[in-house]
C-alpha positions as CSV (number, residue, x, y, z in Angstrom):
1,M,-84.3,6.6,-31.7
2,G,-81.1,6.7,-29.7
3,V,-83.1,6.1,-26.5
4,V,-84.6,3.0,-28.0
5,T,-81.2,1.7,-29.0
6,E,-79.9,2.3,-25.5
7,D,-83.0,0.5,-24.1
8,H,-82.1,-2.6,-26.2
9,R,-78.5,-2.4,-25.1
10,A,-79.6,-2.2,-21.5
11,F,-82.0,-5.1,-22.0
12,V,-79.3,-7.3,-23.5
13,A,-76.8,-6.3,-20.8
14,S,-79.3,-7.4,-18.2
15,L,-79.8,-10.9,-19.6
16,P,-78.5,-13.8,-17.7
17,H,-75.9,-16.1,-19.3
18,E,-78.6,-18.7,-20.2
19,D,-80.5,-16.1,-22.3
20,T,-77.4,-14.9,-24.1
21,Q,-76.4,-18.5,-24.8
22,L,-79.8,-19.0,-26.5
23,L,-79.3,-16.0,-28.7
24,V,-75.9,-17.3,-29.8
25,L,-77.2,-20.8,-30.4
26,R,-80.2,-19.5,-32.3
27,D,-78.0,-17.7,-34.7
28,E,-75.2,-20.3,-35.0
29,L,-77.4,-23.5,-35.2
30,Y,-80.8,-22.3,-36.4
31,D,-80.0,-19.5,-38.8
32,G,-81.5,-16.9,-36.5
33,S,-84.9,-18.7,-36.2
34,W,-86.6,-18.9,-32.9
35,E,-89.2,-21.2,-34.4
36,E,-86.7,-23.8,-35.6
37,M,-85.0,-23.7,-32.2
38,R,-88.3,-24.0,-30.4
39,R,-89.4,-27.0,-32.6
40,D,-86.1,-28.7,-32.0
41,L,-86.4,-28.4,-28.2
42,E,-90.0,-29.5,-28.2
43,A,-89.1,-32.6,-30.2
44,R,-86.3,-33.4,-27.8
45,R,-88.6,-32.9,-24.8
46,D,-91.3,-35.1,-26.4
47,G,-88.9,-37.9,-27.3
48,K,-89.0,-37.3,-31.0
49,P,-86.0,-37.0,-33.3
50,F,-84.1,-33.8,-32.7
51,I,-81.3,-32.0,-34.4
52,F,-79.0,-30.8,-31.7
53,K,-78.4,-31.9,-28.2
54,L,-78.5,-28.6,-26.4
55,I,-79.1,-28.3,-22.6
56,N,-81.2,-30.2,-20.1
57,R,-83.4,-27.2,-19.1
58,I,-85.8,-27.5,-22.0
59,E,-88.9,-26.1,-20.3
60,E,-86.9,-23.1,-18.9
61,D,-85.3,-22.6,-22.3
62,L,-88.7,-22.6,-24.1
63,K,-89.8,-19.9,-21.7
64,R,-86.7,-17.9,-22.3
65,I,-87.2,-18.2,-26.1
66,A,-90.8,-17.0,-25.8
67,R,-89.7,-14.0,-23.7
68,L,-86.8,-13.1,-26.0
69,A,-88.8,-13.6,-29.2
70,A,-91.6,-11.5,-27.8
71,Y,-89.2,-8.7,-26.9
72,E,-87.8,-8.8,-30.5
73,E,-91.2,-8.8,-32.1
74,R,-92.6,-6.1,-29.9
75,N,-89.6,-3.8,-30.5
76,G,-88.8,-4.7,-34.1
77,V,-85.2,-5.6,-33.3
78,D,-82.8,-8.5,-33.4
79,L,-81.1,-8.8,-30.0
80,K,-78.0,-10.4,-31.5
81,D,-77.2,-6.9,-32.8
82,Y,-76.8,-5.8,-29.2
83,L,-75.2,-9.0,-27.9
84,E,-71.6,-7.9,-28.5
85,E,-72.1,-5.0,-26.1
86,K,-72.5,-7.4,-23.2
């Protein structure tokens, strides 16, 4: 299991600032829910009422969210647990 943990640490350490920012925002603003964050960004993009004004790169952020959420699901981890290592 130690190798897997190190793999996750390495993955988080390799993330660009925009990705780590999304991890922090997900936990601080959306109680750790990728789905709530995704819905909020999509509503903003589509001109519907939204909760938080985040950043202007909505399409890029939605792709980042999909990639990060897929990594977490595939590996059964919460990347925020490794975020402090960065």
